C-alpha positions as CSV (number, residue, x, y, z in Angstrom):
1,X,-36.3,-1.5,-9.7
2,X,-35.0,-3.3,-6.6
3,X,-31.4,-2.4,-5.7
4,X,-29.1,-5.3,-5.6
5,X,-26.8,-5.7,-2.7
6,X,-24.0,-7.2,-4.9
7,X,-24.3,-5.3,-8.1
8,X,-23.5,-1.6,-7.9
9,X,-24.0,1.3,-10.3
10,X,-21.2,2.9,-12.2
11,X,-21.3,6.0,-10.1
12,X,-21.1,4.0,-6.9
13,X,-18.2,2.0,-8.4
14,X,-16.4,5.2,-9.2
15,X,-16.9,6.4,-5.6
16,X,-15.6,3.1,-4.2
17,X,-12.6,3.2,-6.6
18,X,-11.7,6.6,-5.2
19,X,-12.0,5.4,-1.7
20,X,-9.8,2.4,-2.6
21,X,-7.1,4.7,-3.8
22,X,-6.9,6.3,-0.4
23,X,-7.3,3.0,1.5
24,X,-10.7,4.0,2.9
25,X,-12.8,1.2,1.2
26,X,-14.1,-1.7,3.2
27,X,-13.5,-5.3,2.2
28,X,-17.1,-5.6,1.1
29,X,-16.9,-2.5,-1.1
30,X,-13.7,-3.8,-2.7
31,X,-15.5,-7.1,-3.5
32,X,-18.4,-5.3,-5.1
33,X,-15.9,-3.1,-7.0
34,X,-14.0,-6.2,-8.3
35,X,-17.2,-7.7,-9.5
36,X,-18.1,-4.5,-11.3
37,X,-14.6,-4.2,-12.8
38,X,-14.9,-7.8,-14.2
39,X,-17.6,-6.8,-16.6
40,X,-17.9,-3.0,-16.9
41,X,-15.3,-1.5,-19.3
42,X,-16.3,2.1,-18.3
43,X,-15.6,1.5,-14.7
44,X,-12.4,-0.4,-15.6
45,X,-11.2,2.5,-17.7
46,X,-12.0,4.9,-14.8
47,X,-10.0,2.7,-12.4
48,X,-7.0,2.5,-14.8
49,X,-6.9,6.3,-15.2
50,X,-7.3,6.7,-11.5
51,X,-4.4,4.3,-10.8
52,X,-2.1,6.1,-13.4
53,X,-2.9,9.5,-11.8
54,X,-2.1,8.2,-8.3
55,X,1.2,6.6,-9.5
56,X,2.2,9.9,-11.3
57,X,1.5,11.9,-8.2
58,X,3.4,9.6,-5.9
59,X,6.5,9.6,-8.1
60,X,6.7,13.4,-8.5
61,X,9.7,15.1,-7.1
62,X,8.6,18.5,-6.0
63,X,10.8,20.9,-4.3
64,X,8.7,23.4,-2.4
65,X,9.8,26.6,-0.7
66,X,10.3,26.4,3.0
67,X,8.3,29.0,5.1
68,X,11.4,31.1,5.8
69,X,12.3,31.1,2.1
70,X,8.8,32.2,1.1
71,X,8.8,34.9,3.8
72,X,12.2,36.2,2.5
73,X,10.9,36.4,-1.1
74,X,7.7,38.1,0.1
75,X,9.7,40.6,2.0
76,X,12.0,41.4,-0.9
77,X,9.0,41.8,-3.2
78,X,7.3,44.2,-0.8
79,X,10.6,46.2,-0.5
80,X,10.9,46.4,-4.3
81,X,7.2,47.4,-4.6
82,X,7.7,50.2,-2.0
83,X,10.8,51.5,-3.8
84,X,8.9,51.5,-7.1
85,X,6.0,53.4,-5.6
86,X,8.3,56.1,-4.1
87,X,10.2,56.5,-7.4
88,X,7.0,57.5,-9.3
């Protein structure tokens, strides 16, 4: 079967969808994806889930430990571990 330059497979559409999420898709890829999305409900569902996941990740408020805080906790843990080993 001859590969069409305009119509893409579902797997290729998913790959382009992922690239689009990160701003790495070319204009031509986005056009082919839009065409696929217009008629393929499987690809459309994948794209919707991908968009929801991206939105959820972007709106998370995560407070991570700073390196010095992490180092302090590690040091305290090692001290407690050493005390526990000597007490046995």
